[in-house]
Backbone as a ProteinNet text record, in pm:
[ID]
protein_1_A
[PRIMARY]
MSGLVTLGEAMAVLTSPIVGPLRHAPNLSLGVAGAEATVAIGVARLGGRATWIGRVGDDEFGRLIRMTLAGQQLPAEHVLTDEHAPTALMVKERRTGTRTRVSYYRTGSAGSRLRPADVDETAVRRAGVLHLTGITPALSESAREAAFAAAETARDAGVPISFDLNYRRALWTPDEATAALRRLTSAATVVFATEDEARLLVDGSDPAQLARALAALGPREVVIKLGGDGAVALVDGEIVTVPPRPTTVVDPVGAGDSFAAAYLAARLRGEPVRQQLDDAAMAGALTVAVTGDWEGLPDRSELAAGDGDVTR
[TERTIARY]
-2112.6	-1981.2	-1903.8	-1854.2	-1768.6	-1636.6	-1570.9	-1451.8	-1323.6	-1216.1	-1082.7	-1046	-983.7	-926	-777.1	-695.8	-551.5	-492.3	-370.4	-303.7	-155.2	-94.3	48.6	93.3	198.2	253.8	249.4	196.4	204.6	311.6	381.7	493.2	480.3	541.8	566.2	682.1	680.8	788.4	841.7	972	1040.4	1107.8	1081.3	1129.7	1212.1	1329.2	1413.2	1360.3	1355.5	1305.4	1410.5	1534.5	1642.9	1695	1768.9	1841.7	1982.3	2021.6	2153.1	2147.4	2262	2266.9	2174.8	2113.1	2017.1	2080.5	2208.1	2272.9	2274.9	2252.9	2253.7	2113.7	2011.7	1873.8	1848.4	1797.1	1770.5	1648.9	1560.7	1441	1387.7	1292.8	1229.6	1078.3	1007.5	861.4	812.5	699.6	645	519.5	513.3	396.2	375.6	299.3	263.4	294.5	344.6	376.1	343.1	343.1	315.1	241.8	293.5	239.9	92.2	56.8	-80.4	-177.2	-135.3	-219.9	-238.9	-134.4	-145.7	-247.3	-245.1	-342.7	-484.4	-502.1	-635.2	-684.9	-597.4	-635.9	-669.1	-589.4	-613.8	-748.3	-786.4	-917.5	-1029.4	-1012.4	-1114.8	-1131.3	-1020.9	-1029.4	-1101.2	-1094.8	-1158.3	-1301.3	-1355.6	-1495.9	-1524.7	-1421.6	-1442.8	-1440.3	-1476	-1463.9	-1333.6	-1262.3	-1133.3	-1112	-1049.4	-1017.5	-870.2	-800.1	-659.8	-650	-581.7	-560.3	-412.7	-383.4	-244.1	-231	-107.4	-76.5	6.7	-21.9	60.8	96.7	199.8	239.7	150.5	158.9	85.5	173.3	191.2	280.6	226	293.4	243.7	245.8	344.4	345.9	223.9	192.7	75	-53.2	-62	-180.8	-191	-77	-76.9	-132.1	-89.6	-138.4	-289	-335.7	-479.9	-555.3	-508	-574.1	-574.6	-462.1	-451.8	-547.7	-550.6	-638.9	-785.1	-818.6	-956.9	-994.7	-900.2	-926.2	-944	-897.5	-913.4	-1027.1	-1115.4	-1238.2	-1213.7	-1106.6	-1083.7	-1134.6	-1203.5	-1257.5	-1147.4	-1176.9	-1074.9	-1066.9	-1170.3	-1176.1	-1066.7	-999.8	-895.1	-755.3	-746.6	-617.4	-590.4	-506.1	-483.2	-367.2	-379.9	-273	-194.8	-65.4	24.6	97	71	129.4	273	323.4	455.5	560.1	527	624.2	597	699.4	682.8	633.3	579	544.8	674	675.4	794	816.1	939.4	978.7	1050.9	1019	1085.3	1143.2	1264.4	1329	1361.8	1319.5	1342.1	1431.5	1529.6	1614	1629.6	1632.9	1660.5	1811.4	1879.7	2026.6	2079.1	2009.7	2037.9	1903.5	1907.2	1782.8	1698.3	1760	1686.8	1687.3	1748.6	1759.7	1707.6	1610.7	1556.3	1610.3	1655.6	1707.3	1617.2	1579.6	1487.5	1557.3	1541.9	1594.8	1479.9	1482.8	1377.2	1427.4	1338.3	1360.6	1236.3	1231.7	1108.9	1131.6	1257.4	1283.2	1215.2	1137.6	1068.1	953	907.8	800.2	664.9	568.9	431.9	381	405.9	357.1	416.2	541.3	605.7	547.8	470.5	409.5	268.8	230.6	104.9	102.2	-13.4	-23.6	-156.5	-170.4	-293.7	-420.4	-415.3	-535	-582.2	-494.8	-532.5	-618.5	-617.6	-688.3	-835.2	-923	-1066.5	-1113.8	-1142	-1180.2	-1311.3	-1403.6	-1531	-1510.2	-1423.7	-1395.1	-1333	-1242.4	-1178.4	-1280.3	-1364.8	-1463.8	-1562.5	-1590.1	-1686	-1622.8	-1491.2	-1420.4	-1446.7	-1435.1	-1436	-1300.3	-1194.5	-1058.5	-974.4	-886.1	-785.4	-654.8	-593	-465.9	-352.6	-250.7	-133	-8.8	99.7	227.3	338.2	452	567.3	639.3	590.8	652	609.7	481.8	431.1	501	514.2	583	731.3	787.8	928.7	951.2	845.2	859.8	895	834.9	855.8	784.3	813	745.1	595.5	556.9	414.2	341.3	406.3	344.2	331.2	431.2	425	307.9	290.5	180.3	45.2	41.4	-82.5	-119.6	-20.3	-45.8	-92.3	-27.4	-68.6	-210.5	-241.5	-374.4	-481.7	-453.7	-550.1	-572.8	-464.7	-477.1	-558	-534.2	-608	-756.6	-787.6	-927.9	-995.5	-925.8	-981.6	-1005	-910.5	-926.2	-1041.9	-1055	-1165	-1300.4	-1304.5	-1429.7	-1451.7	-1358.1	-1372	-1347.3	-1274.1	-1242.9	-1115.8	-1117.2	-995.5	-883.1	-761.8	-644.4	-556.3	-521	-424.1	-292.8	-183.6	-52.9	49.1	109.7	218.5	347.4	440.9	562.5	639	647.6	702.5	822.9	922.1	1040.4	1121.1	1156.5	1237.5	1366.8	1476.8	1602.5	1654.2	1607.4	1648.7	1587.1	1483.2	1412.1	1451.3	1487.4	1528.9	1601.6	1674.1	1750.4	1660.3	1703.2	1624.9	1601.9	1703.6	1687.7	1582.5	1580.7	1481.1	1341.3	1332.9	1203.1	1134.5	1211.3	1156.4	1038.8	1051.7	945.8	815.1	822	700.2	638.6	721.3	669.4	605.7	666.7	610.4	476.9	469.8	345.2	230.6	255.9	150.1	117.5	218	192.6	101.7	128.2	47.4	-96.2	-116	-250.8	-329.3	-259.8	-320.9	-401.1	-495.1	-569.8	-501.5	-454	-388.2	-249.7	-147	-10.9	48.5	110.8	184.8	332.2	418.9	563	639.5	757.4	852.5	926.1	1006	1083.2	1180	1248.8	1345.3	1275.1	1159	1084.9	1039.1	989.7	945.4	1059	1180.6	1295.7	1342.3	1287.5	1313.4	1248.8	1143.3	1067	1074.5	1088.2	1081.2	1187.6	1206.4	1298	1218.7	1280.8	1216.9	1303.1	1310.9	1396.2	1324.4	1191.2	1115.1	989.8	920	803.7	694.6	668.9	564.6	600.9	727.8	770.9	761.2	800.2	791.1	646.2	556.4	415.1	362.1	396.7	349.4	407.3	532.9	595.6	531.9	502.4	434.2	293.5	224.2	88.3	88.9	197.6	206.5	208.9	239.7	239.1	98.3	1.9	-134.8	-221.9	-169.7	-257.4	-315.3	-436.4	-503.3	-464.9	-427.6	-390.1	-251.5	-161.2	-26.5	5.1	53.3	90.9	238.7	318.2	459.6	472.8	509.4	521.9	659.9	660.1	783.9	820.8	763.1	796	759.1	857.5	834.8	806.1	815.8	787.1	649.6	567.6	432.7	424.3	351.1	333.2	292.5	312.1	266.2	182.9	62.7	-26.8	-62.9	-80.7	-133.1	-262.6	-373.5	-505.1	-577.6	-606.9	-673.8	-603.8	-469.6	-391	-360.4	-415.1	-393.4	-296.6	-196.8	-101.3	-159	-154.5	-201.8	-88.8	-51.9	51.9	-10.9	56.7	7.6	112.4	83.1	182.7	200.5	317.5	338.1	257.4	227.9	160.6	263.6	255.9	352.8	337.8	449.6	446	580.9	586	710.7	733.3	838.7	861.4	919.7	842.3	886.8	929.1	851.9	878.9	829.2	921.3	878.5	819.1	839.1	791	638.2	578.2	432.9	368.7	445.9	388.5	326.9	398	346.9	220.8	214	95	-23.9	1.4	-103.7	-155.7	-64.6	-100.4	-193.1	-152.6	-233.1	-368.9	-372.1	-497.9	-598.6	-553.8	-645.4	-690.6	-600.5	-635.3	-742.1	-721.1	-814.6	-947.1	-943.2	-1067.3	-1154	-1090.4	-1164.8	-1213.9	-1133.9	-1174.4	-1295.2	-1295.7	-1408.5	-1536.6	-1521.8	-1638	-1685.6	-1608.2	-1647.3	-1605.2	-1506.1	-1459.2	-1380.8	-1376.8	-1295.8	-1147.5	-1070.3	-927.1	-856.9	-889.7	-823.5	-846.1	-968.3	-996.2	-919.2	-909.6	-832.2	-687.3	-629.7	-490.5	-471.2	-564.9	-555.7	-563.6	-658.3	-670.3	-542.4	-486.4	-365.5	-248.6	-229.8	-119.9	-135	-258	-280.6	-258.5	-304.8	-287.7	-140.5	-60.9	81.8	148.2	109.2	168.2	132.2	8.9	-32.3	36.1	55.3	113	258.5	338.3	481.4	507.7	406.9	423.9	404.8	380	352.7	442.4	491	571.3	482.7	531.4	458	412.3	393	351.8	209.2	117.8	-24.7	-90.1	-23.6	-85.1	-131.3	-62.3	-98.1	-195.3	-246.7	-342.6	-464.9	-508.8	-618.5	-755.5	-857.2	-995.3	-1045	-1168.2	-1215.9	-1227.4	-1259.6	-1270.6	-1135.4	-1027.3	-894.8	-853.6	-891.8	-862.1	-938.5	-1063.5	-1145.7	-1093.8	-1028.2	-979.8	-860.8	-795.2	-683.3	-555.9	-465.4	-331.5	-303.8	-406.5	-384.5	-322.9	-264.5	-197.5	-295.3	-415	-512.3	-647.2	-707.4	-841.6	-938.2	-1042.6	-1138.9	-1276.9
1826.6	1779.7	1727.8	1604.7	1551.7	1626.9	1631.9	1713.2	1634.2	1707.7	1650.9	1632.2	1520	1495.3	1470.8	1532.4	1513.2	1510.5	1463	1458	1478.4	1537.5	1563.3	1657.8	1733.1	1826.1	1968.4	2057.8	2200.7	2259.5	2360.2	2418.5	2568.8	2627	2770.3	2792.5	2903.8	2932.1	3072.1	3082.5	3210.9	3240.3	3357.6	3391.7	3519.6	3515.3	3633.6	3726.7	3856.2	3950	3992.9	3953.9	4000.5	3886.6	3920.9	3823.1	3813.6	3693.9	3674.2	3580.8	3550.4	3459	3503.6	3407.4	3435.4	3516.1	3494.3	3561.7	3713.6	3762.9	3907.3	3968.4	3884.1	3935.3	4019	4139.9	4224.5	4179.6	4104	4052.4	3935.9	3864.1	3750.7	3764.5	3728	3728.6	3590.4	3586.8	3462.9	3422.5	3297.1	3247.8	3099.7	3037	2895.1	2826.8	2704.2	2626.5	2480.4	2403.2	2260.4	2214.7	2114.1	2074.5	2037.4	1952.2	1903.5	2013.5	2098.9	2210.9	2307.9	2327.7	2415.5	2361.6	2231.7	2172.3	2188.7	2166.6	2181.9	2325.4	2422.1	2562.7	2593.9	2539.7	2564.1	2513.2	2395	2339.4	2424.2	2467.5	2550.6	2683.7	2744.1	2872.1	2858.2	2740.8	2717.4	2664.9	2678.7	2647.1	2507.6	2427.4	2291.3	2282.4	2166.7	2138.9	2063.1	2098.7	2035.7	2018.8	1907.4	1876.1	1839.3	1903.2	1869.8	1802.9	1688.1	1613.5	1621.9	1664	1671.8	1718.2	1719.1	1760.4	1888.3	1973.7	2091.9	2094.1	2169.7	2180.1	2275.8	2264.5	2356.7	2480.4	2555.6	2671.5	2777.2	2890	2998.8	2963.2	2886.2	2842.5	2755.5	2665.7	2581.3	2662.4	2764.8	2850.4	2930.1	2970.2	3040	2949.9	2823.7	2729.8	2710.4	2692.2	2677.4	2799.7	2917	3040.5	3053.6	3019.5	3030.9	2935.4	2811.4	2713.1	2750.9	2796.1	2837.6	2955.1	3046.5	3162.3	3126.7	3008.4	2961.5	2859.6	2859.6	2779.4	2628.5	2587.4	2445.7	2410.2	2297.4	2259.8	2235.1	2268	2263.4	2130	2045.5	1927.5	1825.5	1830.9	1734.2	1792.9	1916.9	1978	1946.7	1848.4	1796.7	1868.9	1894.9	1959.1	1854.6	1850.5	1759.2	1839.4	1808.6	1883.6	1842.5	1742.6	1688.1	1710.1	1785.2	1808.8	1944.8	2009.6	2143.1	2137.5	2248.2	2264.7	2275.6	2212.3	2216.1	2355.6	2379.4	2509.4	2491.7	2581.3	2584.1	2723.9	2733.7	2862.7	2874.6	2984.2	3007.3	3128.6	3112.1	3225.7	3226.9	3345	3361	3377.4	3264.7	3267.3	3351.6	3346.4	3435	3480.9	3562.3	3610.1	3501.6	3387.1	3279	3149	3149.8	3025.5	3045.1	2960.9	2962.6	2842	2863.9	2754.9	2737.3	2612.7	2581.7	2492.5	2525.4	2443	2400.8	2275.5	2222.7	2200.2	2224.4	2190.5	2116	1987.4	1911.4	1775.5	1741.1	1615.4	1617.3	1516.1	1508.3	1605.5	1662.9	1762.2	1697.8	1782.6	1733.8	1664.9	1725.6	1667	1531.3	1510	1380.9	1271.6	1310.8	1213.8	1172.1	1212.1	1166.3	1013.7	955.7	810.3	765.2	635.9	587.9	623.7	624.8	655.7	799.5	887.5	1027.1	1043.2	942.6	951.2	915.1	1008.7	987.4	902.2	775.4	684.6	725.7	780.8	824.6	937.5	1032.6	1143.5	1092.4	995.8	941.1	868.5	788.8	712.2	803.1	920	1011.4	1109.2	1101.8	1199	1175.2	1282.9	1270	1228.6	1263	1221	1232.4	1136.6	1142.1	1183.3	1290.2	1337.6	1310.4	1240.6	1209	1257.2	1275.8	1311.4	1222.6	1227	1151.8	1215.8	1330.8	1396.1	1327.6	1299.4	1241.9	1111.1	1015.1	890.9	909.5	1023.1	1049.1	1099.8	1144.5	1211.1	1115.8	998.5	902	772.5	667.7	540.4	551.9	624	635.8	719.3	823.6	903.8	822.5	740.1	653.6	556.3	498.9	405.9	477.7	603.6	681.2	699.7	729.9	745.8	614.2	505	374.4	339.7	367.4	336.3	417.3	544.4	628.5	576.1	538	485.3	356	269.1	143.3	167.8	262.1	294.8	348.8	437	494.9	387.6	300.5	194.9	103.2	67.7	-20	45	179.8	253.1	298.4	267.7	310.1	458	521.4	664.2	681.8	765.9	788.6	844.4	802.7	848.5	929.6	1048.9	1134.3	1126.5	1108.1	1097.5	1181.4	1275.2	1356.8	1304.3	1258.4	1197.5	1292.9	1421.1	1524.2	1474.3	1424	1371.6	1484.9	1469.1	1566.2	1498.6	1528.8	1462.3	1498.8	1610.9	1647	1554.3	1479.1	1394.4	1247.6	1200.5	1060.9	1041.5	929.8	900.2	831.9	830	756.3	610.1	545.5	404.7	389.1	482.7	476.7	505.5	590.5	637.9	542.2	466.5	394.1	303.3	222	125.6	195.9	300.5	371.8	444.9	509.4	581.7	485.4	370.8	272.3	218.4	194.5	141.7	240.8	367.8	467.9	497.9	492.3	509.1	398.5	276.8	163.1	171.1	234.2	245.9	361.8	453.7	579.4	568.5	661.1	681.3	788	893.9	1006.9	1023.1	1037.5	1058.1	1183	1266.2	1383.9	1360.5	1398.4	1382.3	1474.2	1515.5	1577.4	1464.7	1500.3	1397.4	1328.1	1404.8	1345.5	1253.7	1295	1210.9	1082.3	1092.1	972.9	872.8	924	834.8	766.5	804	727.2	589.1	578.1	453.6	383.6	459.7	400.2	462	399.2	450.9	515.8	612.8	678.9	793.3	811.7	915.5	1047.6	1046.6	1169.8	1162.7	1275.9	1278	1177.5	1159	1064.8	922.2	884.2	750.6	732.9	836.3	828.4	814.5	887.7	879.3	738.7	681.9	546.2	443.7	461.9	367.5	376.4	498.1	511.9	454	476.3	422.5	270	209.2	63.7	9.4	96.6	56.1	55.5	118.3	115.2	236.4	359.8	476.8	493.1	547.6	570.4	704.4	799.7	932.5	965.4	1008.6	1046.2	1181.6	1273.3	1405.8	1428.4	1448.7	1481.1	1632.7	1695	1840.8	1883.5	1981.5	2024.4	2167.6	2222.7	2358.5	2459	2539.7	2643.3	2591.7	2459.7	2400.7	2335.6	2356.2	2301.6	2164.9	2072.5	1939.3	1843	1714.7	1608.2	1512.4	1481.7	1395	1272.1	1161.2	1039	1006.6	1013	988.2	883.6	770	658.9	623.1	623.2	580.9	688.3	807.8	915.5	1019.5	1057.3	1160.2	1297.5	1387.1	1524.2	1616.3	1712.2	1807.9	1937.2	1999.2	2122.8	2230.9	2332.6	2438.2	2523	2584.7	2671.8	2800	2862.1	2991.3	3099.3	3212.9	3319.5	3370.6	3392.5	3441	3501.1	3573.1	3623.1	3551.2	3474.6	3393.3	3479.2	3491.3	3561.5	3460.8	3353.3	3249	3116.5	3025.9	2901.9	2798.9	2815.2	2716.2	2718.6	2601.5	2590.5	2574.5	2587.5	2579.1	2442.6	2336.5	2202.1	2172.6	2222.1	2199.7	2278.7	2399.1	2477.3	2406.8	2352.3	2276.1	2160.6	2082.7	1968	2011.7	2120.6	2168.2	2204	2278.2	2319.3	2199.6	2107.6	1986.1	1907.5	1888.7	1808.2	1880.4	2012.2	2087.6	2073.3	2083.7	2067.6	1923.9	1829.2	1688.3	1663	1720.3	1704.4	1765.9	1870.6	1933.4	1856.4	1753.9	1676.8	1738.5	1828.7	1892.2	1791.5	1812.7	1725.8	1742.5	1644.1	1642	1768.5	1815.9	1935	2054	2067.8	2178.1	2162	2040.1	2015.2	2061.4	2025.8	2059.3	2208.2	2269.5	2413.7	2491.1	2452.4	2517.4	2499.7	2379	2349.7	2436.2	2446.7	2526.4	2673.3	2726	2865.8	2890.4	2798.2	2813.8	2815.7	2727.9	2727.5	2858.2	2912.6	3038.4	3154.1	3157.5	3265	3253.3	3131.5	3110.6	3154	3122.7	3154.8	3304.3	3381.3	3526.1	3599.7	3523.5	3581.8	3514.6	3589	3531.5	3447.3	3328.9	3241.9	3114.7	3010.4	2880.7	2883.2	2945.2	2937.3	3072.9	3180.4	3312	3349.1	3301.1	3333.6	3236.4	3140	3045	3119.3	3088.8	3164.6	3116.4	3202.2	3157.5	3134.2	3089.3	3051.6	3171.3	3288.1	3405.9	3442.1	3421.1	3451.6	3352.5	3225.4	3127.9	3163.8	3203.9	3237.3	3361.5	3451.8	3576.4	3553.5	3437.8	3408.8	3479	3496.5	3547.2	3685.2	3764.6	3900.5	3988.1	4099.3	4187.1	4275.4	4297.3	4384.5	4312.4	4313.6	4258.5	4372.1	4383.6	4494.2	4439.6
-824.7	-867.7	-748.2	-759.4	-654.4	-655.9	-539.9	-528.4	-524.8	-500.6	-490.8	-344.3	-313.9	-182.3	-201.7	-117.7	-126.3	13.4	26.3	156.5	138.3	240.6	233.1	341.8	313.7	411.7	359.3	438.8	410.9	502.4	453.7	527.3	533.1	632.8	627.8	532.4	458.7	364.8	388.9	397	409.3	275.9	219.9	87.1	91.3	28.7	19.3	-89	-63.4	-164.8	-266.4	-245.1	-332.6	-419.7	-523.3	-602.8	-546.5	-508.5	-450.3	-331.6	-270.8	-156.7	-42.8	21.5	128.3	241.6	266.8	379.7	366.4	245	224.5	226.8	247.1	246.5	371.7	356.2	473.2	552.1	486.8	553.5	471.7	528	461.8	473.2	366.4	372.8	415.7	483.4	538.6	462.4	423.8	353.2	377.4	289.9	300.9	169.4	177.4	58.2	83.7	-23.9	-14.5	-138.9	-207.3	-337.4	-330.2	-235.9	-230.7	-189.1	-95.7	-55	-171.4	-251.1	-366.9	-466.5	-490.5	-582.6	-527.6	-398.1	-338.6	-351.8	-323.2	-336.6	-482.2	-574.3	-715.4	-761.5	-718.1	-754.5	-695.5	-569.4	-506.1	-577.7	-619	-690.6	-824	-880.7	-1009.7	-994.5	-874.7	-852.6	-803.5	-781.8	-734.2	-582.4	-532.3	-389.7	-367.2	-261.5	-236.1	-86.5	-51.2	88.4	98.3	192.3	218.1	354.5	358.4	482.3	518.1	640.3	682	825.5	873.9	1011	1010.3	1105.9	1130.2	1278.1	1312.7	1452.3	1529.1	1661.1	1749.2	1769.5	1661.5	1662.8	1567.8	1560.7	1476.7	1328.4	1287	1147.6	1116.9	1208.8	1190.1	1185.8	1270.5	1270.6	1141.5	1087.7	959.4	849.1	847.7	746.6	760.9	884.2	906.2	853.7	886.5	845.2	693.1	630.8	485.9	415.4	458.2	395.3	414.8	533.9	559.3	470.3	451.1	366.7	220.5	181.8	44.3	31.9	130.5	128.2	138.3	205.8	230.2	369.4	385.2	515.7	617.9	743.4	848.3	920.8	906.9	994.1	967.5	852.1	822.2	839.3	888.3	920.1	1067	1091.5	1225.3	1292.1	1422.6	1498.9	1576.3	1553.8	1623.5	1731.2	1856.5	1967.5	1998.5	1927.8	1961.8	1854.1	1750.5	1642.9	1579.9	1528.6	1470.6	1326.7	1282.6	1141.6	1060.5	944.4	858.8	801.9	760.3	708	574.8	481.8	352.2	333.5	279.5	256.4	107.4	46.2	-96.4	-117.4	-203.7	-241.7	-393.4	-449.6	-592.9	-606.4	-626.3	-626.4	-740.8	-856.2	-968.8	-1023.9	-1126.4	-1183.4	-1246.2	-1278.2	-1343.2	-1263.3	-1146.2	-1069.3	-927.3	-889.1	-753.2	-677.2	-554.5	-472.6	-350.6	-323.2	-214.1	-112.2	15.9	124.7	214.1	259.5	345.2	487.3	582.3	723.1	769.1	736.7	760.2	827.2	860.7	931.3	1068.3	1098.2	1226.1	1240.2	1130.9	1134.7	1161.5	1192.7	1213	1087.5	971.6	847	817.7	858.8	834.3	923.4	1024.4	1116.5	1071.3	949.8	891.5	892.8	921.5	930.3	869.8	840.1	776.8	853	985.2	1064.4	1045.3	994.1	969.9	844.2	759.2	631.3	651.6	625.1	637.9	519.7	545.9	438.2	374.1	453.3	396	296.7	331.5	240.6	111.2	120.7	1.8	-85.3	-24.4	-101.9	-174.6	-118.5	-178.3	-277.1	-292.6	-376.6	-524.8	-601.6	-746.9	-798.3	-722.5	-753.7	-626.7	-606	-499.6	-564.4	-513.5	-568.5	-470.8	-518.7	-439.2	-512.8	-437.7	-500.1	-444.1	-512.2	-465.7	-349.6	-304.5	-189.1	-60	-46	78.9	115.8	25.3	64.8	94	56.2	85.3	226.8	294.2	423.2	536.2	536.3	644.3	607.8	681.6	657.8	684.6	791.2	822.6	717	666.7	560.6	432.4	405.8	288.4	300.3	416.3	436.7	428.7	470.9	458.7	312.6	228.9	85.1	23.6	60.4	8.2	53.4	180.1	232.7	160.8	136.5	64.8	-75.8	-143.7	-279.9	-281.7	-184.2	-177.2	-153.6	-63.3	-37.1	-162.8	-233.3	-355.7	-461.5	-480.7	-581.7	-547.4	-420.6	-379.2	-404	-394.4	-411.6	-555.9	-644.8	-783	-804.4	-712.2	-723.7	-806.5	-910.4	-988.2	-900.1	-930.1	-855.9	-948.7	-905.1	-974.3	-897.6	-970.9	-905.6	-980	-909.3	-962.5	-902	-985.7	-932.3	-841.8	-877	-789	-709.7	-778.9	-711.1	-648.7	-521.3	-448.9	-404.9	-472.1	-440.3	-302.5	-245.2	-109.8	-5.5	-44.4	51.6	43.1	-78.3	-92	-224.2	-233.2	-353.1	-455.7	-582.1	-682	-644.4	-589.3	-550.8	-441.3	-347.3	-240.1	-292.5	-393.9	-441.3	-537.4	-612	-727.3	-692.7	-589	-558.2	-524	-441.5	-401.7	-519.7	-601.2	-717.1	-817.3	-836.6	-929	-876.8	-747.8	-690.5	-708.9	-682.9	-695	-841.1	-927.7	-1070.8	-1122.4	-1080.5	-1125.3	-1076.2	-960.4	-903.6	-963.7	-1030.2	-1070.4	-1199.7	-1212.7	-1336.3	-1420.7	-1354.3	-1418.6	-1355.9	-1437.7	-1387.8	-1451.9	-1368.8	-1414.2	-1384.3	-1477	-1454.7	-1547.3	-1504.9	-1596.5	-1668.1	-1769	-1838.4	-1743.1	-1659.7	-1566.8	-1467.3	-1419.6	-1325	-1391.8	-1514	-1585.5	-1600.8	-1623.1	-1645.8	-1517.5	-1404.3	-1282.5	-1290.5	-1371.4	-1378.2	-1512.8	-1622.3	-1756.2	-1846	-1960.8	-2061.4	-2173.9	-2239.9	-2352.4	-2400.2	-2532.2	-2587.4	-2606.1	-2596.7	-2613.6	-2527.1	-2510.2	-2420.9	-2458.1	-2585.8	-2627	-2587.8	-2607.8	-2566.8	-2416.1	-2342	-2196.2	-2151.5	-2215.5	-2179.8	-2204.7	-2319	-2349.9	-2251.7	-2215	-2121.9	-1983.5	-1938	-1809.1	-1815.7	-1926.5	-1941.2	-1935.7	-1980.3	-1976.2	-1833.6	-1736.7	-1596	-1537	-1606.4	-1554.7	-1577.9	-1568.5	-1580.7	-1721.3	-1727.5	-1855.8	-1916.4	-1830.3	-1874.9	-1819.2	-1905.8	-1864.3	-1925.6	-1843.1	-1890.1	-1858	-1962.3	-1944.8	-1953.3	-1841.7	-1835.4	-1885.3	-1976	-2040	-2004.7	-1898.8	-1857.1	-1963.7	-2002.9	-2102.2	-2241.7	-2261.4	-2392.4	-2398.2	-2295.7	-2298.1	-2232.7	-2294.8	-2239.1	-2349.7	-2322.1	-2410.8	-2327	-2373.3	-2298.1	-2379.9	-2310.8	-2370.8	-2298.7	-2370.6	-2310.9	-2394	-2329.2	-2398	-2528.8	-2524.7	-2639	-2740.7	-2724.8	-2821	-2765.3	-2845.3	-2805.8	-2837.6	-2738.9	-2754.6	-2711.2	-2794.5	-2757.9	-2708.6	-2613.2	-2552.6	-2573.4	-2651.4	-2673	-2547.7	-2530.1	-2413.6	-2427.7	-2314.1	-2312.3	-2281.4	-2349.3	-2320.7	-2178.2	-2113.3	-1975.6	-1940.5	-1830.4	-1773.8	-1642.6	-1633.1	-1513.7	-1402.5	-1294.2	-1174.2	-1067.9	-1054.5	-954.3	-1011.4	-1050.1	-1114.9	-1019.9	-889.9	-793.5	-790.3	-801.8	-798.1	-933.8	-1041.4	-1175.8	-1202.4	-1166.4	-1191.1	-1112	-989.5	-907.4	-961.1	-1011.1	-1073.4	-1198.2	-1277.3	-1397.2	-1358.7	-1258.2	-1215.9	-1162.8	-1086.2	-1028.7	-1137	-1238.2	-1344.5	-1427.3	-1454.5	-1528.3	-1453.5	-1323.4	-1244.3	-1223.2	-1206	-1191.3	-1315.9	-1433.6	-1558.4	-1574.2	-1531.4	-1537.7	-1449.3	-1331.1	-1240.1	-1297.1	-1376.8	-1440.2	-1562.7	-1602.9	-1719.5	-1851.1	-1849.1	-1971.7	-2057.5	-2189.1	-2275.3	-2246.4	-2291.7	-2261.6	-2309.5	-2430	-2481.9	-2390	-2335.9	-2244.4	-2114.5	-2066.1	-1944.4	-1962.9	-2077.5	-2103.1	-2128.9	-2199.9	-2223.8	-2092.3	-2006.7	-1876.2	-1795.5	-1800.5	-1723.1	-1769	-1899.6	-1952.3	-1915.9	-1926.5	-1892.8	-1743.2	-1660.1	-1515.6	-1478.3	-1538	-1509.8	-1548.6	-1665.9	-1712.5	-1620.9	-1573	-1483	-1347	-1299.3	-1166.6	-1159.8	-1262.2	-1255.6	-1269.5	-1307.8	-1322.4	-1190.8	-1082.8	-951.5	-847.8	-752.6	-644.7	-552.6	-516.4	-425.1	-493.4	-413.1	-467.3	-520.7	-446.3	-480	-503.7	-469.3	-476.3	-617.7	-719.5	-856.6	-921.3	-846.2	-902.2	-955.4	-1076.2	-1136.6	-1093.1	-1116.1	-1107.9	-1250.1	-1265	-1397.3	-1491.8	-1437.6	-1525	-1584.6	-1508.4	-1560.7	-1668.7	-1652.4	-1757.6	-1884.7	-1868.2	-1984.4	-2056.3	-1981.7	-2040.3	-2134.1	-2122.2	-2209.9	-2166.7	-2262.5	-2229.4	-2286.4	-2309	-2354.3	-2247	-2287.5	-2191.6	-2114.7	-2171.5	-2106.1	-2099.2	-1979.7	-1961.8	-1937.4	-2017.7	-2003.5	-1969.4
[MASK]
++++++++++++++++++++++++++++++++++++++++++++++++++++++++++++++++++++++++++++++++++++++++++++++++++++++++++++++++++++++++++++++++++++++++++++++++++++++++++++++++++++++++++++++++++++++++++++++++++++++++++++++++++++++++++++++++++++++++++++++++++++++++++++++++++++++++++++++++++++++++++++++++++++++++++++++++++++++++

């Protein structure tokens, strides 16, 4: 089975253990976060091969990211060390029991210095799917060009492209984002988006209309993620609805990346669309029940076990 190749920025993440303003936290836990790295880890946990391409700083945060990725069976040769810039930092606080607030410290970071020359064209050409997000082109002009270069290489080689719009308003405005998001959407085979993200590019009064409008830009498969309400997918012209899975939300960050990882892992295995979507929905439900971006990502046995309260 050919694997997934992705590129972007991984960050160290500091998380408050309490509910309330960060300033009152007695301590912070240290971990790793990053949309593309989470998808790569998710595919690897589900039995696929995955490669993450990116830069980290020559610092303890960068070493933590290297150690974490290696521990999740991701190859190390594409994790580049930038001696001239620090590893980015993300801070998470549970402002209320139902609201998580995220702050980024990534301007001038090692990850933002990603450039087209960092992208291994051979790895992309040999991939079963190239996964990109709207975060990478938001980081810097060179990172944006790296994403475009990877997409061009994949298209020339006939490699399917997965694109998650993953709009981050802390990184750029809608006006700044639109051209890049539209370009990558048009190049993609599979597109993931929330309703709000889809409306950055197209009009539509409901998820099915948004999916059809995005598909008109080029992708063959479009998945509109609806959070706790499931998802709506358009695949080869057919609308498929995905019911939500019961879960207890502990940490909502990472749910969309878990969804994409399970969908793509099943796609790489050649599973039918319904199985891809079922796996994706279950993976998202399992992930949000655990603190951390990727720590709750399931393996295949957990997906097969379903959503019962007891596994025997």
